[in-house]
NUFIBA-233014 format. One record per residue (C-alpha): residue number from 0; residue in three letters; x, y, z. Coordinates in nm, 4 decimals, padded with zeros to 6 digits, always signed. Example, Ala and Ser with C-alpha at 12.3 -4.5 7.8 and 13.67 -1.06 7.14 Angstrom:
NUFIBA-233014
+-----+---------+----------+----------+----------+
! num ! residuo !       xx !       yy !       zz !
+-----+---------+----------+----------+----------+
!   0 !     ALA ! +01.2300 ! -00.4500 ! +00.7800 !
!   1 !     SER ! +01.3670 ! -00.1060 ! +00.7140 !
+-----+---------+----------+----------+----------+
//
This chain:
NUFIBA-233014
+-----+---------+----------+----------+----------+
! num ! residuo !       xx !       yy !       zz !
+-----+---------+----------+----------+----------+
!   0 !     GLN ! +09.8609 ! +08.3592 ! +10.1355 !
!   1 !     VAL ! +09.7140 ! +08.6191 ! +09.9013 !
!   2 !     ALA ! +09.3438 ! +08.6796 ! +09.9583 !
!   3 !     CYS ! +09.1372 ! +08.6710 ! +09.6418 !
!   4 !     GLY ! +08.7777 ! +08.7179 ! +09.5413 !
!   5 !     HIS ! +08.6018 ! +08.3948 ! +09.4553 !
!   6 !     LEU ! +08.5873 ! +08.2991 ! +09.0911 !
!   7 !     ALA ! +08.2271 ! +08.2613 ! +08.9829 !
!   8 !     PRO ! +08.1337 ! +07.9357 ! +08.8078 !
!   9 !     CYS ! +08.2209 ! +07.9564 ! +08.4396 !
!  10 !     GLY ! +08.0473 ! +07.8050 ! +08.1454 !
!  11 !     PRO ! +08.2276 ! +07.6175 ! +07.8698 !
!  12 !     SER ! +08.4967 ! +07.8094 ! +07.6848 !
!  13 !     SER ! +08.6861 ! +07.7717 ! +07.3638 !
!  14 !     ARG ! +09.0086 ! +07.5709 ! +07.3843 !
!  15 !     PRO ! +09.2868 ! +07.8002 ! +07.5119 !
!  16 !     SER ! +09.6011 ! +07.8570 ! +07.3085 !
!  17 !     PRO ! +09.8973 ! +07.6237 ! +07.3745 !
!  18 !     ALA ! +10.0879 ! +07.9158 ! +07.5273 !
!  19 !     LEU ! +09.8143 ! +07.9930 ! +07.7783 !
!  20 !     ARG ! +09.7622 ! +07.6263 ! +07.8597 !
!  21 !     ALA ! +10.1326 ! +07.5911 ! +07.9329 !
!  22 !     MET ! +10.1484 ! +07.9084 ! +08.1378 !
!  23 !     ALA ! +09.9601 ! +07.9090 ! +08.4667 !
!  24 !     VAL ! +09.9136 ! +08.2762 ! +08.5505 !
!  25 !     ASP ! +09.8251 ! +08.3319 ! +08.9164 !
!  26 !     ILE ! +09.5266 ! +08.5677 ! +08.8959 !
!  27 !     CYS ! +09.5141 ! +08.6458 ! +09.2681 !
!  28 !     ALA ! +09.8865 ! +08.7194 ! +09.2948 !
!  29 !     MET ! +09.8815 ! +08.9411 ! +08.9847 !
!  30 !     GLN ! +09.5785 ! +09.1335 ! +09.1142 !
!  31 !     GLU ! +09.7601 ! +09.1867 ! +09.4439 !
!  32 !     SER ! +10.0780 ! +09.3008 ! +09.2707 !
!  33 !     LEU ! +09.8892 ! +09.5446 ! +09.0479 !
!  34 !     ARG ! +09.6818 ! +09.6944 ! +09.3279 !
!  35 !     TRP ! +09.9975 ! +09.8077 ! +09.5110 !
!  36 !     GLN ! +10.1620 ! +09.9761 ! +09.2110 !
!  37 !     ASP ! +10.0633 ! +10.3316 ! +09.3072 !
!  38 !     ALA ! +10.1087 ! +10.2931 ! +09.6826 !
!  39 !     PRO ! +10.3833 ! +10.5045 ! +09.8412 !
!  40 !     PRO ! +10.6901 ! +10.3066 ! +09.9529 !
!  41 !     GLY ! +10.6196 ! +10.3822 ! +10.3178 !
!  42 !     ALA ! +10.2932 ! +10.1881 ! +10.2962 !
!  43 !     HIS ! +10.4972 ! +09.8716 ! +10.2427 !
!  44 !     LEU ! +10.6927 ! +09.9363 ! +10.5617 !
!  45 !     ASP ! +10.3648 ! +09.9796 ! +10.7473 !
!  46 !     GLU ! +10.2564 ! +09.6383 ! +10.6173 !
!  47 !     LEU ! +10.5865 ! +09.4822 ! +10.7240 !
!  48 !     ALA ! +10.5219 ! +09.5836 ! +11.0835 !
!  49 !     LYS ! +10.2141 ! +09.3562 ! +11.0798 !
!  50 !     PHE ! +10.3905 ! +09.0434 ! +10.9562 !
!  51 !     HIS ! +10.5263 ! +08.7564 ! +11.1600 !
!  52 !     GLU ! +10.4983 ! +08.5575 ! +10.8358 !
!  53 !     PHE ! +10.8737 ! +08.5822 ! +10.7739 !
!  54 !     ASN ! +10.9468 ! +08.3174 ! +11.0348 !
!  55 !     ASP ! +10.6352 ! +08.1093 ! +10.9711 !
!  56 !     TYR ! +10.7205 ! +08.0956 ! +10.6022 !
!  57 !     ILE ! +11.0969 ! +08.0449 ! +10.5996 !
!  58 !     SER ! +11.0866 ! +07.7762 ! +10.8691 !
!  59 !     GLU ! +10.8859 ! +07.5558 ! +10.6321 !
!  60 !     TYR ! +11.1742 ! +07.5396 ! +10.3842 !
!  61 !     PHE ! +11.5275 ! +07.4127 ! +10.4175 !
!  62 !     ASP ! +11.6075 ! +07.6244 ! +10.1135 !
!  63 !     PRO ! +11.3592 ! +07.9079 ! +10.0474 !
!  64 !     PRO ! +11.2577 ! +07.9629 ! +09.6838 !
!  65 !     ALA ! +11.5001 ! +08.1796 ! +09.4885 !
!  66 !     PRO ! +11.2874 ! +08.4990 ! +09.4768 !
!  67 !     ALA ! +11.2411 ! +08.5031 ! +09.8561 !
!  68 !     ALA ! +11.6056 ! +08.4137 ! +09.9223 !
!  69 !     ASN ! +11.7264 ! +08.6979 ! +09.7000 !
!  70 !     VAL ! +11.5080 ! +08.9496 ! +09.8826 !
!  71 !     LEU ! +11.6442 ! +08.8393 ! +10.2197 !
!  72 !     GLU ! +12.0027 ! +08.8512 ! +10.0926 !
!  73 !     ALA ! +11.9469 ! +09.2026 ! +09.9551 !
!  74 !     LEU ! +11.8123 ! +09.3061 ! +10.2956 !
!  75 !     ALA ! +12.1180 ! +09.1583 ! +10.4690 !
!  76 !     ALA ! +12.3479 ! +09.3534 ! +10.2351 !
!  77 !     LEU ! +12.1593 ! +09.6765 ! +10.3079 !
!  78 !     MET ! +12.1657 ! +09.6196 ! +10.6846 !
!  79 !     GLU ! +12.5237 ! +09.4843 ! +10.6677 !
!  80 !     TRP ! +12.4219 ! +09.1619 ! +10.8407 !
!  81 !     PRO ! +12.6091 ! +08.8305 ! +10.8095 !
!  82 !     GLY ! +12.4391 ! +08.4923 ! +10.7999 !
!  83 !     ASP ! +12.2096 ! +08.2697 ! +10.5983 !
!  84 !     THR ! +11.8372 ! +08.3189 ! +10.5335 !
!  85 !     LYS ! +11.7273 ! +08.1639 ! +10.8644 !
!  86 !     GLN ! +11.9638 ! +08.3896 ! +11.0586 !
!  87 !     ILE ! +11.8355 ! +08.6894 ! +10.8632 !
!  88 !     VAL ! +11.4767 ! +08.5971 ! +10.9520 !
!  89 !     THR ! +11.5731 ! +08.5696 ! +11.3200 !
!  90 !     ARG ! +11.7237 ! +08.9182 ! +11.2976 !
!  91 !     ILE ! +11.3898 ! +09.0465 ! +11.1652 !
!  92 !     THR ! +11.1510 ! +08.8642 ! +11.3979 !
!  93 !     GLY ! +11.3513 ! +08.7784 ! +11.7086 !
!  94 !     GLN ! +11.2214 ! +08.4211 ! +11.6701 !
!  95 !     ARG ! +11.4394 ! +08.1161 ! +11.6217 !
!  96 !     HIS ! +11.1513 ! +07.8756 ! +11.5615 !
!  97 !     THR ! +10.7957 ! +07.9063 ! +11.4359 !
!  98 !     GLU ! +10.6603 ! +07.8008 ! +11.7762 !
!  99 !     ASP ! +10.8411 ! +08.0850 ! +11.9580 !
! 100 !     LYS ! +10.6263 ! +08.3669 ! +12.0915 !
! 101 !     LEU ! +10.5966 ! +08.6797 ! +11.8771 !
! 102 !     PHE ! +10.8076 ! +08.9866 ! +11.9491 !
! 103 !     PRO ! +10.6216 ! +09.2827 ! +11.7972 !
! 104 !     GLU ! +10.8537 ! +09.5349 ! +11.9662 !
! 105 !     HIS ! +11.1524 ! +09.3622 ! +11.8073 !
! 106 !     VAL ! +10.9876 ! +09.3754 ! +11.4636 !
! 107 !     GLY ! +10.8989 ! +09.7418 ! +11.5223 !
! 108 !     LYS ! +11.2630 ! +09.8235 ! +11.5942 !
! 109 !     PHE ! +11.3670 ! +09.6391 ! +11.2795 !
! 110 !     VAL ! +11.1197 ! +09.8371 ! +11.0659 !
! 111 !     HIS ! +11.2404 ! +10.1636 ! +11.2249 !
! 112 !     GLU ! +11.6026 ! +10.0768 ! +11.1495 !
! 113 !     LEU ! +11.5165 ! +09.9659 ! +10.7971 !
! 114 !     ARG ! +11.3386 ! +10.2974 ! +10.7341 !
! 115 !     SER ! +11.6562 ! +10.4868 ! +10.8282 !
! 116 !     ARG ! +11.8879 ! +10.2890 ! +10.5996 !
! 117 !     ARG ! +11.9969 ! +10.4550 ! +10.2746 !
! 118 !     TYR ! +12.1357 ! +10.2735 ! +09.9744 !
! 119 !     ASP ! +12.3626 ! +10.5682 ! +09.8873 !
! 120 !     ASP ! +12.5290 ! +10.5529 ! +10.2299 !
! 121 !     LEU ! +12.6565 ! +10.1980 ! +10.1744 !
! 122 !     PRO ! +13.0118 ! +10.1183 ! +10.0637 !
! 123 !     MET ! +13.0223 ! +10.0461 ! +09.6916 !
! 124 !     PRO ! +13.0610 ! +09.6640 ! +09.7323 !
! 125 !     GLN ! +12.7435 ! +09.6576 ! +09.9444 !
! 126 !     GLN ! +12.5574 ! +09.8752 ! +09.6951 !
! 127 !     LEU ! +12.6524 ! +09.6363 ! +09.4176 !
! 128 !     LYS ! +12.5353 ! +09.3362 ! +09.6192 !
! 129 !     VAL ! +12.1989 ! +09.4955 ! +09.7016 !
! 130 !     ARG ! +12.1405 ! +09.5911 ! +09.3382 !
! 131 !     GLU ! +12.2525 ! +09.2513 ! +09.2109 !
! 132 !     ARG ! +12.0229 ! +09.0547 ! +09.4430 !
! 133 !     LEU ! +11.7249 ! +09.2726 ! +09.3515 !
! 134 !     THR ! +11.7761 ! +09.2686 ! +08.9755 !
! 135 !     GLU ! +11.9645 ! +08.9562 ! +08.8713 !
! 136 !     GLU ! +11.8259 ! +08.6595 ! +08.6814 !
! 137 !     ILE ! +11.7449 ! +08.3685 ! +08.9102 !
! 138 !     ALA ! +11.6725 ! +07.9996 ! +08.8611 !
! 139 !     TRP ! +11.2943 ! +08.0365 ! +08.8218 !
! 140 !     GLN ! +11.1264 ! +07.8597 ! +08.5332 !
! 141 !     LYS ! +10.8772 ! +08.0571 ! +08.3264 !
! 142 !     PHE ! +10.6971 ! +08.0010 ! +07.9970 !
! 143 !     ASP ! +10.7992 ! +08.2382 ! +07.7161 !
! 144 !     ALA ! +10.4924 ! +08.2721 ! +07.4929 !
! 145 !     GLU ! +10.6862 ! +08.4512 ! +07.2197 !
! 146 !     ARG ! +10.9363 ! +08.1669 ! +07.1824 !
! 147 !     GLU ! +10.6781 ! +07.9039 ! +07.2872 !
! 148 !     ARG ! +10.9086 ! +07.7336 ! +07.5311 !
! 149 !     TYR ! +11.0122 ! +07.7414 ! +07.8940 !
! 150 !     VAL ! +11.3092 ! +07.9489 ! +08.0039 !
! 151 !     GLU ! +11.5041 ! +07.8387 ! +08.3089 !
! 152 !     LYS ! +11.5950 ! +08.1846 ! +08.4425 !
! 153 !     THR ! +11.3819 ! +08.4908 ! +08.5152 !
! 154 !     PRO ! +11.4828 ! +08.8415 ! +08.6287 !
! 155 !     MET ! +11.3736 ! +08.9345 ! +08.9789 !
! 156 !     ASN ! +11.0287 ! +09.0972 ! +08.9861 !
! 157 !     SER ! +10.7564 ! +09.1799 ! +09.2378 !
! 158 !     TYR ! +10.4984 ! +08.9324 ! +09.1063 !
! 159 !     ASP ! +10.7223 ! +08.6275 ! +09.1442 !
! 160 !     VAL ! +10.8318 ! +08.7388 ! +09.4919 !
! 161 !     LEU ! +10.4668 ! +08.7752 ! +09.5918 !
! 162 !     LYS ! +10.3906 ! +08.4203 ! +09.4758 !
! 163 !     CYS ! +10.6443 ! +08.3043 ! +09.7379 !
! 164 !     SER ! +10.5662 ! +08.5338 ! +10.0320 !
! 165 !     GLN ! +10.3521 ! +08.8420 ! +10.0850 !
! 166 !     ALA ! +10.5897 ! +08.9626 ! +10.3571 !
! 167 !     CYS ! +10.8876 ! +08.9339 ! +10.1217 !
! 168 !     PHE ! +10.6826 ! +09.1175 ! +09.8575 !
! 169 !     HIS ! +10.6416 ! +09.4223 ! +10.0817 !
! 170 !     LEU ! +11.0098 ! +09.4042 ! +10.1730 !
! 171 !     PHE ! +11.1041 ! +09.3804 ! +09.8039 !
! 172 !     GLU ! +10.8878 ! +09.6820 ! +09.7164 !
! 173 !     TRP ! +11.0578 ! +09.8911 ! +09.9839 !
! 174 !     LEU ! +11.4066 ! +09.7791 ! +09.8803 !
! 175 !     ARG ! +11.3447 ! +09.8487 ! +09.5102 !
! 176 !     SER ! +11.2315 ! +10.2016 ! +09.6007 !
! 177 !     LEU ! +11.5790 ! +10.2693 ! +09.7462 !
! 178 !     LEU ! +11.7524 ! +10.2036 ! +09.4141 !
! 179 !     PRO ! +11.7983 ! +10.4758 ! +09.1522 !
! 180 !     GLU ! +11.4914 ! +10.4608 ! +08.9293 !
! 181 !     PRO ! +11.6751 ! +10.3322 ! +08.6169 !
! 182 !     ASP ! +11.8100 ! +10.0377 ! +08.8212 !
! 183 !     ARG ! +11.4812 ! +09.9228 ! +08.9742 !
! 184 !     PRO ! +11.3588 ! +09.5725 ! +08.8883 !
! 185 !     PRO ! +11.0232 ! +09.5307 ! +08.7114 !
! 186 !     ARG ! +10.7044 ! +09.4667 ! +08.9024 !
! 187 !     GLN ! +10.5867 ! +09.2072 ! +08.6514 !
! 188 !     MET ! +10.7382 ! +09.0373 ! +08.3487 !
! 189 !     GLU ! +10.5658 ! +09.1331 ! +08.0258 !
! 190 !     SER ! +10.4826 ! +08.7695 ! +07.9466 !
! 191 !     ASP ! +10.3002 ! +08.7281 ! +08.2804 !
! 192 !     LEU ! +10.1101 ! +09.0530 ! +08.2426 !
! 193 !     LYS ! +10.0056 ! +08.9645 ! +07.8876 !
! 194 !     ALA ! +09.8796 ! +08.6217 ! +07.9988 !
! 195 !     TYR ! +09.6906 ! +08.7852 ! +08.2868 !
! 196 !     ARG ! +09.5201 ! +09.0382 ! +08.0568 !
! 197 !     GLU ! +09.4197 ! +08.7647 ! +07.8131 !
! 198 !     LYS ! +09.2781 ! +08.5551 ! +08.0965 !
! 199 !     GLU ! +09.0979 ! +08.8607 ! +08.2354 !
! 200 !     SER ! +08.9367 ! +08.9303 ! +07.8965 !
! 201 !     GLU ! +08.8267 ! +08.5678 ! +07.8618 !
! 202 !     LEU ! +08.6798 ! +08.5378 ! +08.2135 !
! 203 !     ARG ! +08.5083 ! +08.8767 ! +08.2057 !
! 204 !     GLN ! +08.3306 ! +08.7751 ! +07.8869 !
! 205 !     ARG ! +08.2169 ! +08.4569 ! +08.0611 !
! 206 !     GLY ! +08.1034 ! +08.6499 ! +08.3701 !
! 207 !     CYS ! +08.3341 ! +08.4810 ! +08.6187 !
! 208 !     TRP ! +08.6120 ! +08.7321 ! +08.6827 !
! 209 !     PRO ! +08.6769 ! +08.7950 ! +09.0569 !
! 210 !     ASP ! +08.5945 ! +09.1377 ! +09.1948 !
! 211 !     ASP ! +08.8700 ! +09.3920 ! +09.1476 !
! 212 !     PRO ! +09.0318 ! +09.4620 ! +09.4854 !
! 213 !     PRO ! +09.0728 ! +09.8132 ! +09.6260 !
! 214 !     PRO ! +09.4119 ! +09.9801 ! +09.5756 !
! 215 !     GLY ! +09.6721 ! +09.9220 ! +09.8454 !
! 216 !     PRO ! +09.7052 ! +09.9893 ! +10.1306 !
! 217 !     GLN ! +09.3285 ! +09.9542 ! +10.1719 !
! 218 !     GLU ! +09.2371 ! +09.6209 ! +10.3280 !
! 219 !     ARG ! +09.1471 ! +09.3490 ! +10.0830 !
! 220 !     LEU ! +08.8539 ! +09.1277 ! +10.1757 !
! 221 !     ALA ! +08.9093 ! +08.7522 ! +10.1545 !
+-----+---------+----------+----------+----------+
//
């Protein structure tokens, strides 16, 4: 879960546009995504060492949402691991079930090995798979305000990954940093960022915008 400042009570507002009514921007997730934009890639690895969320999260789903699944598949391609998402999670955490005890030393070894992996050292088929999983369009419905309709596919991006899992978000940020800069996926889609800025302007005027969080990797208060 993404911690977020509490929204203050708001007074009545004018009726929002149809586009904004149809598009539910996640203020807390966007704030969290934005606050990490200038953090060095290594800060995301440091955050990964703290997370046992991988297993807690994935075990709740028979099929994890597409953004999270793509991140895990990109990781498997980088590490040259076989297996499905649950097997990948077990490789990360050492746990087979949510109820299993935690293995912080195992996770520490994983983070150390991940830090040493280089995209350029992979065989070309593995490079292509990593890049494809991090950048491809996935089945993830999103409202397109310009065309005033929903689109069924969305390119991979940090904000949508974060809405699924904060652990996968930090993993995604590290993985995208390994790609050549022109190939890196966006952090947010323009339509989401535009909706967020419009909502921010509206709520600030009404005095009920949540406090801006400190930049990552500073701790964010709940």
